[in-house]
C-alpha positions, 0 to 999 in steps of 0.5 A, spaced: 351 540 187 346 545 189 344 547 183 343 539 181 338 539 188 334 545 185 334 541 178 332 535 182 326 539 186 324 542 180 324 535 176 319 532 183 315 538 183 313 539 176 312 531 175 308 530 182 303 537 183 304 538 175 302 532 172 301 526 176 296 529 180 292 534 175 292 528 170 291 523 174 285 526 177 281 529 171 284 521 167 280 517 173 274 522 174 272 522 167 276 515 163 275 510 169 270 512 174 262 511 172 258 517 173 251 518 170 251 521 164 258 521 162 257 519 155 253 526 154 260 529 155 264 526 151 267 530 146 269 524 140 266 518 139 273 514 138 277 512 144 284 513 145 287 508 141 291 502 146 299 504 147 297 512 147 297 513 153 304 509 154 307 515 149 304 520 152 307 519 158 314 518 155 314 524 151 311 528 158 317 525 162 322 528 157 319 535 157 319 535 165 326 534 164 326 540 159 321 544 164 325 543 170 331 544 167 329 551 164 326 552 172 332 551 175 336 556 170 330 561 172 331 560 179 339 562 178 337 568 174 331 570 180 338 569 185 341 574 182 336 579 181 335 578 174 327 577 174 321 582 177 318 577 182 317 580 189 313 579 195 310 585 198 303 587 196 305 593 197 311 594 192 306 595 187 299 599 187 293 596 189 290 592 184 295 591 181 296 583 184 289 581 179 292 585 173 298 581 173 295 575 173 291 577 167 296 580 163 300 574 164 294 570 161 294 575 155 302 575 154 302 567 154 296 566 150 299 571 145 305 567 145 302 560 144 297 562 139 303 564 135 308 559 136 302 554 135 301 556 128 310 556 127 309 549 130 304 547 124 308 551 119 310 544 114 318 545 115 318 545 122 311 541 124 315 535 123 320 536 128 316 541 133 309 539 134 308 532 130 309 527 136 303 531 139 298 531 134 299 524 134 294 524 140 288 524 135 283 523 141 287 525 147 288 524 154 290 528 160 296 524 160 299 528 154 299 535 157 306 535 157 306 530 151 311 535 146 317 533 143 324 536 145 324 542 141 316 544 143 318 544 150 324 549 150 319 553 146 314 552 151 318 554 157 321 560 153 313 563 153 314 562 160 321 563 163 320 570 159 314 573 163 317 570 170 324 574 167 320 580 165 313 582 168 313 583 175 309 578 179 307 577 186 310 570 188 303 568 189 300 571 183 305 567 179 303 561 183 296 562 181 297 564 174 301 557 172 295 553 176 290 555 171 294 554 166 296 547 168 289 546 169 286 549 162 292 544 159 289 538 163 282 539 162 284 542 154 286 534 154 281 530 157 276 528 152 270 530 156 266 538 156 267 540 163 265 546 162 257 546 164 253 549 159 250 555 163 258 558 163 260 557 156 254 560 154 254 566 158 256 572 154 261 573 159 265 567 157 265 568 149 272 570 149 274 563 153 275 556 151 271 550 152 275 543 152 271 542 146 276 547 142 282 545 144 280 538 143 277 540 135 284 542 134 287 535 135 282 533 130 282 539 125 289 542 125 288 548 121 283 551 127 283 552 134 290 555 136 289 559 142 290 557 149 286 561 154 282 565 150 279 565 142 280 572 141 286 571 137 283 565 133 276 570 132 281 576 130 285 571 125 280 567 122 282 560 125 276 559 130 273 553 128 265 554 126 261 551 132 254 554 130 250 548 133 243 548 137 245 550 144 241 544 148 246 540 143 252 543 145 255 538 151 253 531 145 259 528 142 255 527 136 252 534 134 259 537 134 263 539 127 268 535 129 265 529 130 267 523 126 260 520 126 257 525 121 264 525 116 270 521 116 274 526 113 277 530 118 280 523 121 283 521 114 286 528 113 289 528 120 292 521 119 294 523 112 297 529 115 301 526 120 303 520 115 306 525 110 310 529 115 313 523 117 315 520 111 
């Protein structure tokens, strides 16, 4: 009974704070609320397809159930002392708190990049990742729109970090919050990163919303999560050599469908092929 209550608690926590709150905020802010020059921030010209949000929510609810099951299991490990979660800052040297957050980001990004590329491997794509790519023009409700196998794999990456990497509880919360915000922003459909930030040399290794959105229209590029370092090293970074002054405008980006319909047609062809 206690384990069941823990599962329900994790399910509601992820559902409300990890899904409804961030996805609802970004959806209302960018897809519902009207504000000046919003369309200049839109990444694609095409709009989300009717019924797409219902599909994204249904898949996300399945993923949230899997995440809650995994969280319940990891919590049993924690109660048995099988994780490296700690509460006292003095248990580790000064500065480790911040190092551990950055280390979590690096480890998660590495895991995400290589498992993401694996899920695009033809023999497994249909069973693991094709469902997510049905959202060619994603909305914030697609952040957990995974097939069960992908949801389980995604949680394994987080679970391994939580179990093996020494993390203060606050560091864990910050890491999970940042991961959630990046994931939600990446499926918003609007470039939320201001140009003066994305153009700064210090930001070069980080991803913008456009980076992941481009992956939804070009499945051979941009596999990274937080960073684009692995994409650059492995030659999977999409060339975005556009004039800096035109960065926020959808019609100037190389992944848009206005200059060429080929990427959209190839996307539909590929999805149809793996489903047949």
